[in-house]
C-alpha positions as CSV (number, residue, x, y, z in Angstrom):
1,X,0.0,0.0,0.0
2,X,1.4,3.3,-1.1
3,X,-0.7,5.6,1.2
4,X,-1.5,5.4,4.8
5,X,-5.3,5.0,4.2
6,X,-7.8,3.2,6.3
7,X,-9.7,0.5,4.5
8,X,-12.8,-0.7,6.2
9,X,-15.3,-3.1,4.6
10,X,-18.4,-4.0,6.5
11,X,-20.2,-6.7,4.6
12,X,-23.5,-8.2,5.8
13,X,-24.6,-11.1,3.6
14,X,-28.3,-11.9,4.0
15,X,-28.1,-15.2,2.2
16,X,-27.5,-18.2,4.3
17,X,-23.9,-19.5,4.4
18,X,-23.8,-23.3,3.9
19,X,-22.7,-25.0,7.1
20,X,-20.7,-28.2,7.0
21,X,-20.4,-28.7,10.8
22,X,-19.0,-32.3,10.6
23,X,-20.8,-33.0,13.8
24,X,-18.6,-30.8,15.8
25,X,-20.9,-28.3,17.3
26,X,-19.8,-27.6,20.9
27,X,-20.3,-25.7,24.1
28,X,-19.9,-21.9,24.3
29,X,-19.4,-21.6,20.6
30,X,-16.4,-23.9,20.5
31,X,-16.4,-27.1,18.4
32,X,-17.1,-30.3,20.3
33,X,-14.1,-32.6,20.8
34,X,-14.1,-35.8,18.7
35,X,-13.8,-39.0,20.8
36,X,-10.4,-39.8,19.4
37,X,-8.7,-36.6,20.6
38,X,-7.1,-36.1,23.9
39,X,-5.9,-33.0,25.9
40,X,-2.4,-34.2,26.7
41,X,0.4,-34.3,24.2
42,X,1.3,-37.8,23.2
43,X,4.9,-38.9,23.5
44,X,7.0,-39.2,21.5
45,X,6.8,-37.7,18.1
46,X,3.1,-37.0,18.1
47,X,0.9,-34.0,18.6
48,X,-1.6,-33.5,21.5
49,X,-4.7,-33.7,19.3
50,X,-3.3,-36.1,16.7
51,X,-2.3,-39.3,18.4
52,X,-2.5,-41.3,15.2
53,X,0.3,-39.5,13.5
54,X,3.4,-41.6,12.4
55,X,6.3,-41.2,14.8
56,X,9.5,-39.6,13.6
57,X,12.6,-41.8,14.1
58,X,14.8,-41.1,17.1
59,X,12.6,-38.3,18.5
60,X,12.3,-38.4,22.2
61,X,9.7,-37.0,24.5
62,X,12.3,-34.8,26.1
63,X,13.0,-33.3,22.7
64,X,16.7,-33.5,23.2
65,X,17.8,-36.2,20.8
66,X,17.1,-34.5,17.5
67,X,18.9,-31.2,16.8
68,X,16.8,-30.4,13.7
69,X,13.3,-31.1,12.4
70,X,12.8,-34.4,10.7
71,X,10.9,-34.2,7.4
72,X,8.8,-37.1,6.4
73,X,5.8,-37.7,4.1
74,X,2.5,-37.5,5.8
75,X,0.5,-40.7,5.9
76,X,-2.8,-40.8,4.0
77,X,-5.6,-39.9,6.3
78,X,-9.1,-38.3,6.5
79,X,-7.7,-35.4,4.5
80,X,-6.4,-36.7,1.2
81,X,-4.3,-33.6,0.6
82,X,-2.2,-34.6,3.7
83,X,-0.5,-37.2,1.5
84,X,1.1,-34.5,-0.6
85,X,2.2,-32.3,2.3
86,X,5.7,-32.2,3.8
87,X,5.5,-33.0,7.5
88,X,8.0,-31.5,9.9
89,X,8.4,-32.9,13.4
90,X,10.0,-30.1,15.4
91,X,11.4,-31.0,18.8
92,X,11.2,-28.2,21.4
93,X,12.2,-27.9,25.0
94,X,9.8,-24.9,25.2
95,X,6.9,-27.3,24.6
96,X,8.2,-30.3,26.5
97,X,7.3,-32.4,23.4
98,X,7.4,-32.2,19.6
99,X,5.3,-30.0,17.3
100,X,4.0,-31.5,14.0
101,X,3.9,-29.0,11.2
102,X,2.3,-29.6,7.8
103,X,3.7,-27.6,4.8
104,X,1.7,-27.4,1.5
105,X,3.7,-26.0,-1.4
106,X,2.5,-25.6,-5.0
107,X,3.2,-28.8,-6.9
108,X,6.7,-28.8,-8.5
109,X,7.8,-25.8,-6.4
110,X,8.4,-27.7,-3.1
111,X,12.1,-26.6,-2.9
112,X,11.5,-23.1,-4.1
113,X,12.3,-20.4,-1.6
114,X,10.8,-17.0,-0.9
115,X,7.3,-18.0,-2.1
116,X,4.4,-15.9,-0.6
117,X,3.7,-17.8,2.6
118,X,0.7,-18.2,4.9
119,X,0.9,-19.6,8.4
120,X,-2.5,-21.1,9.1
121,X,-3.5,-21.8,12.7
122,X,-6.2,-24.2,13.9
123,X,-8.7,-23.6,16.8
124,X,-9.5,-25.0,20.2
125,X,-9.5,-28.9,20.5
126,X,-7.8,-29.1,17.1
127,X,-4.3,-30.0,15.7
128,X,-2.2,-29.3,12.7
129,X,-4.2,-31.7,10.5
130,X,-7.5,-29.8,11.1
131,X,-7.4,-27.5,8.1
132,X,-6.4,-30.3,5.7
133,X,-9.1,-32.6,7.0
134,X,-11.8,-30.0,6.2
135,X,-10.7,-28.5,2.9
136,X,-8.1,-29.2,0.2
137,X,-5.2,-27.0,1.4
138,X,-3.0,-28.5,-1.3
139,X,-5.3,-27.4,-4.1
140,X,-5.5,-23.9,-2.5
141,X,-1.6,-23.8,-2.5
142,X,-1.6,-24.8,-6.1
143,X,-4.2,-22.3,-7.2
144,X,-2.7,-19.4,-5.4
145,X,1.0,-20.2,-5.8
146,X,1.4,-19.8,-2.0
147,X,3.1,-22.0,0.6
148,X,0.7,-22.7,3.4
149,X,2.1,-23.8,6.8
150,X,0.0,-25.4,9.5
151,X,1.7,-25.8,12.9
152,X,0.2,-27.6,15.9
153,X,-1.2,-25.4,18.6
154,X,-2.3,-28.5,20.5
155,X,-5.7,-29.1,22.2
156,X,-5.8,-25.8,24.1
157,X,-2.4,-24.1,24.3
158,X,-4.1,-20.8,23.2
159,X,-0.7,-20.0,21.5
160,X,0.5,-18.4,24.7
161,X,3.4,-18.7,27.1
162,X,2.7,-20.1,30.6
163,X,2.3,-17.5,33.4
164,X,1.8,-14.6,31.0
165,X,5.4,-14.4,29.8
166,X,5.3,-12.4,26.5
167,X,8.3,-13.0,24.3
168,X,10.3,-9.8,24.7
169,X,13.1,-10.6,22.4
170,X,12.0,-13.3,20.0
171,X,15.2,-15.1,19.1
172,X,17.7,-14.4,21.8
173,X,16.4,-15.8,25.1
174,X,18.2,-18.9,26.4
175,X,16.5,-22.3,26.3
176,X,15.3,-24.0,29.5
177,X,17.1,-26.9,31.0
178,X,16.0,-30.3,29.5
179,X,13.0,-31.7,31.4
180,X,12.3,-28.4,33.2
181,X,8.9,-28.0,31.5
182,X,5.9,-30.2,31.9
183,X,4.3,-31.7,28.8
184,X,0.8,-30.4,29.7
185,X,-0.6,-27.3,28.1
186,X,0.0,-25.4,31.3
187,X,3.8,-26.0,30.9
188,X,4.0,-24.9,27.3
189,X,5.8,-21.8,26.2
190,X,4.2,-21.8,22.8
191,X,5.2,-18.4,21.6
192,X,8.8,-18.9,22.7
193,X,8.7,-22.2,20.7
194,X,7.4,-20.3,17.7
195,X,10.0,-17.5,17.7
196,X,13.0,-19.5,18.9
197,X,12.4,-22.9,17.3
198,X,9.9,-22.8,14.5
199,X,10.4,-19.4,12.9
200,X,14.2,-19.8,12.5
201,X,13.7,-23.3,11.0
202,X,11.0,-22.1,8.5
203,X,13.0,-19.1,7.6
204,X,16.1,-21.2,6.9
205,X,14.2,-23.8,5.0
206,X,11.8,-21.6,3.0
207,X,13.4,-18.1,3.2
208,X,10.4,-16.3,4.6
209,X,10.2,-12.7,3.3
210,X,8.6,-10.1,5.7
211,X,6.8,-8.4,2.8
212,X,5.4,-11.8,1.5
213,X,4.5,-13.6,4.8
214,X,1.1,-13.6,6.4
215,X,-0.6,-15.4,9.3
216,X,-4.3,-16.2,10.0
217,X,-6.3,-18.6,12.0
218,X,-9.7,-19.6,13.3
219,X,-11.2,-19.1,16.8
220,X,-8.3,-19.8,19.2
221,X,-6.1,-19.6,16.2
222,X,-7.4,-16.2,15.3
223,X,-6.2,-15.1,18.8
224,X,-2.9,-16.8,18.2
225,X,-2.4,-15.4,14.7
226,X,-3.0,-11.8,15.7
227,X,-0.8,-12.0,18.8
228,X,2.1,-13.6,16.9
229,X,1.8,-10.8,14.3
230,X,1.8,-8.2,17.1
231,X,4.9,-9.8,18.7
232,X,6.8,-8.9,15.6
233,X,4.8,-7.0,13.0
234,X,7.9,-6.1,11.1
235,X,8.2,-9.8,10.2
236,X,4.8,-10.0,8.5
237,X,3.0,-8.1,5.7
238,X,-0.4,-8.8,7.4
239,X,-2.5,-11.0,9.6
240,X,-6.1,-12.3,9.8
241,X,-8.6,-13.7,12.2
242,X,-11.6,-16.0,11.4
243,X,-14.1,-16.0,14.3
244,X,-11.1,-15.1,16.4
245,X,-11.0,-14.6,20.2
246,X,-9.6,-11.1,19.8
247,X,-10.4,-10.3,23.4
248,X,-10.0,-13.0,25.9
249,X,-13.0,-11.8,27.9
250,X,-15.1,-13.4,25.1
251,X,-13.4,-16.8,25.4
252,X,-16.6,-18.4,26.8
253,X,-15.9,-21.9,28.2
254,X,-12.2,-21.2,28.4
255,X,-12.6,-18.1,30.5
256,X,-11.7,-20.0,33.6
257,X,-8.9,-22.1,32.0
258,X,-6.9,-19.3,30.5
259,X,-6.4,-17.4,33.8
260,X,-5.0,-20.6,35.3
261,X,-2.5,-20.9,32.5
262,X,-1.4,-17.3,33.0
263,X,-1.2,-17.4,36.8
264,X,-4.3,-15.2,37.3
265,X,-7.6,-15.7,39.1
266,X,-9.9,-14.2,36.5
267,X,-9.9,-13.2,32.9
268,X,-10.0,-9.4,33.7
269,X,-6.7,-9.3,35.5
270,X,-3.8,-7.3,33.8
271,X,-1.8,-10.4,32.9
272,X,-4.8,-11.6,30.9
273,X,-5.5,-8.3,29.3
274,X,-1.9,-8.1,28.1
275,X,-2.6,-11.3,26.1
276,X,-5.5,-9.8,24.2
277,X,-4.9,-8.8,20.6
278,X,-7.2,-5.8,20.9
279,X,-5.0,-4.4,23.7
280,X,-1.8,-4.8,21.7
281,X,-2.7,-3.1,18.4
282,X,-0.6,-0.1,19.3
283,X,2.5,-2.2,18.8
284,X,2.1,-1.9,15.0
285,X,2.8,1.8,15.0
286,X,5.4,1.6,17.8
287,X,7.5,-1.0,16.0
288,X,6.8,-0.2,12.3
289,X,6.3,3.5,12.4
290,X,3.8,5.4,10.3
291,X,5.2,4.4,6.9
292,X,5.7,0.8,7.9
293,X,2.2,0.5,9.4
294,X,0.7,1.7,6.1
295,X,2.1,-1.4,4.4
296,X,0.3,-3.8,6.7
297,X,-3.2,-5.3,6.3
298,X,-5.4,-6.9,9.0
299,X,-8.4,-9.0,7.9
300,X,-11.1,-9.7,10.5
301,X,-14.0,-12.0,9.5
302,X,-16.7,-13.5,11.6
303,X,-20.3,-14.8,11.4
304,X,-22.7,-12.3,13.0
305,X,-24.6,-15.3,14.4
306,X,-21.4,-16.1,16.3
307,X,-22.5,-13.4,18.7
308,X,-19.7,-13.3,21.2
309,X,-16.9,-13.4,18.7
310,X,-18.7,-11.0,16.4
311,X,-18.7,-8.5,19.2
312,X,-15.0,-9.0,19.7
313,X,-14.5,-8.4,15.9
314,X,-16.5,-5.2,16.1
315,X,-14.4,-3.9,19.0
316,X,-11.2,-4.9,17.2
317,X,-12.4,-3.0,14.1
318,X,-13.1,0.1,16.2
319,X,-9.6,0.0,17.7
320,X,-8.0,-0.4,14.3
321,X,-10.0,2.6,13.1
322,X,-8.9,4.6,16.1
323,X,-5.3,3.8,15.4
324,X,-5.6,4.3,11.6
325,X,-4.6,0.8,10.7
326,X,-5.4,-0.6,7.3
327,X,-8.0,-3.4,7.9
328,X,-11.0,-5.2,6.6
329,X,-14.0,-6.2,8.7
330,X,-16.4,-8.7,7.1
331,X,-19.4,-10.0,9.0
332,X,-21.7,-12.5,7.3
333,X,-24.5,-14.8,8.3
334,X,-22.7,-17.7,9.9
335,X,-22.0,-19.5,13.2
336,X,-18.9,-21.0,14.8
337,X,-18.6,-23.8,12.2
338,X,-16.1,-25.3,9.8
339,X,-18.5,-24.6,6.9
340,X,-17.8,-20.9,7.6
341,X,-14.1,-21.1,8.0
342,X,-13.5,-23.2,4.8
343,X,-15.7,-20.7,3.0
344,X,-13.9,-17.6,4.2
345,X,-10.3,-18.7,4.0
346,X,-10.0,-17.9,0.3
347,X,-11.2,-14.4,1.0
348,X,-8.3,-13.9,3.4
349,X,-5.9,-15.2,0.9
350,X,-7.4,-13.0,-1.9
351,X,-7.1,-9.9,0.2
352,X,-3.6,-10.8,1.2
353,X,-2.7,-11.4,-2.5
354,X,-4.2,-8.0,-3.5
355,X,-2.0,-6.4,-0.9
356,X,1.1,-8.1,-2.4
357,X,0.0,-6.8,-5.8
358,X,-0.1,-3.2,-4.5
359,X,-3.9,-3.0,-4.3
360,X,-5.3,0.0,-2.5
361,X,-8.3,-1.9,-1.0
362,X,-10.7,0.3,-2.9
363,X,-9.3,3.6,-1.4
364,X,-8.2,4.9,-4.7
């Protein structure tokens, strides 16, 4: 974007959005948990929510025996496109276990570096297979020419660091002693894992370019995507949220769980407010400056029947407007369902692609 102009699109679609809920409607707007998914990471070489994943050779639960990620082909599963993905098993002492990452590259361009890249995060009770099990991510990568990267945020890590420890200096903190973290979600330092283990690995392997790298996610993953972007907005061109928990006070059934993870008694304490994306938006201008902020794009989408998260989206929009940040808000008739998220993901990618092409978001 060449000018520091605010782009706000408020779209209200009266026609019904088709819903493919896959039988996963849940309590408090969250998807219900399938019977084969557990809440504790499986050891070794597996993800919390994906106990059926193939184990990587010589990967220990303590994450100390493999210095680099192991790349293996994904086994055929419910999502046929997983068979064409590259699977990275990333050991991390920050997690106390491994993280399984699926990478979808355009066919024939798997080794090409510096492709436009999208980090795509799953929601609560999910895993890194979720997106590929509900829509053809490989076809989307081929159609757009983008590399799509799906890390594992585990059952309910909320993409946060235990006890409210925000990553102050992404790549320079020292690692913990082996075995010093528990393997439960309460012991995970997910953002430290992202910045100190996963990001350097992806950057080395795929050469992530700040002006061609984006991040988005659904629900819990919308919270994670926006917060990861706000940790280091200079490393991304933009970010998105689909039905995202952009303010933790709207986290519904997890409103008791999250304070426990952050060492607080209730969701309104300062340590919890500091983890809310809506409270951290000022970092874009602080870190990137006026000119740098003008190059960023934030995409916020939600179903207006998803009442709690739609309100979070509106408040996030208002704060973006107040700060003069380029952003898009789209509300349409939908609930907290996979049918909505698979429908709206291409919109996120299209708006991100228009940003890469120098589009003005209709302001010119």
